[in-house]
C-alpha positions as CSV (number, residue, x, y, z in Angstrom):
1,M,25.3,7.2,-19.8
2,L,22.9,10.2,-19.4
3,H,23.0,11.3,-15.8
4,R,20.2,13.9,-14.6
5,P,20.5,14.5,-10.8
6,V,16.9,15.6,-9.7
7,R,16.9,18.0,-6.7
8,I,13.8,17.5,-4.8
9,D,11.4,20.5,-4.4
10,K,9.3,21.7,-1.5
11,R,6.0,20.0,-3.4
12,S,7.5,16.7,-3.1
13,T,6.1,16.3,0.6
14,N,6.5,12.5,0.8
15,M,9.7,12.3,-1.1
16,I,12.7,10.4,0.4
17,R,14.2,13.3,2.2
18,D,17.1,11.5,3.7
19,H,18.4,10.1,0.3
20,K,19.3,11.6,-3.0
21,L,17.2,10.4,-6.0
22,E,18.9,10.5,-9.3
23,I,17.6,9.7,-12.9
24,Y,19.8,8.0,-15.5
25,E,19.5,6.4,-18.7
26,M,18.6,2.8,-18.3
27,A,21.5,0.3,-19.2
28,A,21.6,-3.3,-19.6
29,A,23.2,-3.7,-16.2
30,D,20.2,-2.3,-14.6
31,L,18.2,-5.2,-16.2
32,P,18.3,-7.5,-13.0
33,E,16.9,-5.1,-10.6
34,V,14.3,-3.7,-13.4
35,L,13.1,-7.2,-13.9
36,A,12.6,-7.9,-10.2
37,I,10.4,-4.9,-9.9
38,E,8.5,-5.8,-13.1
39,N,7.9,-9.2,-11.9
40,A,6.6,-8.0,-8.5
41,A,4.5,-4.9,-10.0
42,F,2.6,-6.7,-12.9
43,A,0.4,-9.9,-13.3
44,A,1.9,-10.1,-17.0
45,P,5.3,-8.7,-16.8
46,W,7.5,-7.9,-19.6
47,S,10.3,-10.4,-20.2
48,E,14.0,-9.7,-20.5
49,R,14.0,-9.9,-24.2
50,M,11.4,-7.2,-24.1
51,F,13.5,-4.8,-22.1
52,Q,16.5,-5.5,-24.2
53,G,14.6,-4.8,-27.4
54,E,13.7,-1.3,-25.7
55,L,17.3,-0.7,-25.0
56,K,18.4,-1.1,-28.5
57,S,15.4,0.6,-30.1
58,Q,16.0,4.2,-31.5
59,L,12.5,5.2,-30.5
60,S,12.7,4.3,-26.9
61,C,13.7,6.4,-24.0
62,C,14.4,4.2,-20.9
63,R,15.0,5.9,-17.5
64,V,15.7,4.4,-14.0
65,A,15.6,6.1,-10.7
66,R,18.2,5.4,-8.2
67,V,18.2,6.4,-4.4
68,R,21.3,6.6,-2.3
69,Q,20.8,4.3,0.2
70,G,23.5,2.7,2.6
71,G,26.7,3.0,0.6
72,G,25.2,2.6,-2.8
73,M,22.4,3.5,-5.1
74,V,19.3,1.3,-5.3
75,L,17.3,1.1,-8.3
76,A,14.0,2.5,-7.1
77,G,11.9,2.5,-10.2
78,Y,11.8,3.0,-14.0
79,L,9.8,4.5,-17.1
80,I,9.9,3.4,-20.7
81,A,8.5,5.4,-23.4
82,W,8.6,5.8,-27.1
83,I,9.2,9.4,-28.6
84,Y,8.1,9.7,-32.2
85,A,6.3,11.9,-34.7
86,G,5.9,14.8,-32.1
87,E,4.4,12.3,-29.6
88,V,5.2,10.3,-26.5
89,H,3.7,7.0,-25.5
90,I,4.6,5.9,-22.1
91,H,4.5,2.0,-22.0
92,N,6.0,1.0,-18.8
93,L,6.2,2.8,-15.4
94,A,6.9,0.9,-12.0
95,V,8.3,1.6,-8.8
96,K,9.7,-0.7,-6.2
97,D,7.3,-1.6,-3.2
98,E,9.5,0.1,-0.5
99,F,9.6,3.4,-2.5
100,R,6.0,3.6,-3.7
101,R,4.1,6.9,-2.4
102,Q,7.4,8.8,-2.1
103,S,7.3,10.9,-5.4
104,V,9.7,8.3,-7.4
105,A,6.9,8.0,-10.2
106,S,6.0,11.5,-10.1
107,L,9.8,12.2,-10.8
108,L,10.0,9.8,-13.5
109,V,7.0,11.2,-15.3
110,R,8.3,14.8,-14.7
111,D,11.7,13.7,-16.3
112,M,10.0,12.2,-19.1
113,L,7.9,15.5,-19.9
114,D,11.3,17.3,-19.8
115,Q,12.9,14.6,-22.4
116,A,9.7,15.2,-24.6
117,G,9.9,19.1,-24.4
118,E,13.6,18.8,-25.4
119,Q,12.6,16.7,-28.5
120,E,9.8,19.1,-29.5
121,A,7.0,16.3,-28.8
122,K,3.6,17.9,-28.6
123,R,1.5,15.4,-26.5
124,V,2.0,12.5,-24.4
125,F,-0.5,9.3,-23.9
126,L,-0.7,6.1,-22.1
127,E,-2.8,3.2,-21.3
128,V,-3.7,2.5,-17.7
129,R,-5.9,-0.3,-16.2
130,R,-9.2,1.1,-15.2
131,S,-8.9,-0.4,-11.6
132,N,-5.5,1.0,-11.0
133,A,-6.6,4.1,-8.9
134,A,-2.9,5.0,-7.6
135,A,-1.7,5.3,-11.2
136,I,-4.8,7.2,-12.5
137,G,-4.2,9.7,-9.5
138,L,-0.6,10.1,-10.3
139,Y,-1.2,10.7,-14.0
140,E,-4.3,13.1,-13.2
141,K,-2.1,15.0,-10.7
142,T,0.7,15.3,-13.4
143,G,-1.9,16.7,-15.9
144,F,-3.2,13.8,-18.0
145,R,-7.0,13.5,-18.7
146,V,-8.8,10.6,-19.7
147,R,-9.2,10.5,-23.5
148,G,-10.8,7.2,-24.3
149,I,-11.3,3.6,-23.3
150,R,-9.5,0.5,-24.8
151,K,-12.1,-2.4,-24.2
152,G,-10.4,-5.7,-23.0
153,Y,-6.8,-4.3,-23.7
154,Y,-5.2,-6.4,-20.6
155,R,-5.6,-9.8,-22.3
156,E,-4.8,-11.9,-19.0
157,T,-7.9,-10.4,-17.2
158,D,-10.0,-8.8,-20.3
159,E,-9.8,-5.6,-18.2
160,D,-10.5,-2.4,-19.9
161,A,-7.4,0.3,-20.4
162,L,-8.2,4.1,-19.9
163,V,-6.3,6.1,-22.8
164,M,-4.9,9.1,-21.0
165,G,-3.5,12.2,-22.8
166,L,-1.5,15.3,-21.9
167,E,-1.0,18.2,-24.2
168,L,2.6,19.6,-23.8
169,G,3.0,23.4,-23.9
170,S,-0.4,23.9,-22.0
171,P,0.2,26.4,-19.0
172,E,-0.7,23.2,-16.6
173,T,2.0,21.1,-18.1
174,Q,4.5,24.0,-17.8
175,S,3.9,24.6,-14.2
176,I,4.1,20.8,-13.5
177,R,7.5,20.6,-15.4
178,E,8.9,23.4,-13.5
179,E,8.3,21.8,-10.0
180,V,11.6,19.7,-10.4
181,T,14.8,21.3,-11.0
182,V,17.2,19.0,-13.0
183,E,20.8,20.0,-12.7
């Protein structure tokens, strides 16, 4: 299991300061907690079978953020992306309600940017609901910009998706990646 403790920097002003956050490679044992977050976060959640497929895929990079709480580590959020042909496609990102607006999602995205850089990816892209202002704000703060629109992308509501992209190696991206120190 790949273990990458993350030290919180001074810029993560809302971060859980009394708890230690660590980012790990997702494992099958994480799926009950992941599915609970997934089902609470999305109108059309992924199935357990879909997550199992991602864990088996050579393309997938599946990460979980855990926060020390009480005597153990609680799963606070997760991110799933594909890294292939010099690109990263972020497929799924969710944070448990009690840990939202505390930089967990930002740290997962920054961790993914580090992973992408290590694999020499050149760009990152994702789709986000046009109505999801919180997620759009997170991605814009991380350097993503709207590149296009996919009409009716979300079938359950016929809502459009914004396609957002980020060029790795740009000065803006480098300064964002340096905000979090990974041991």
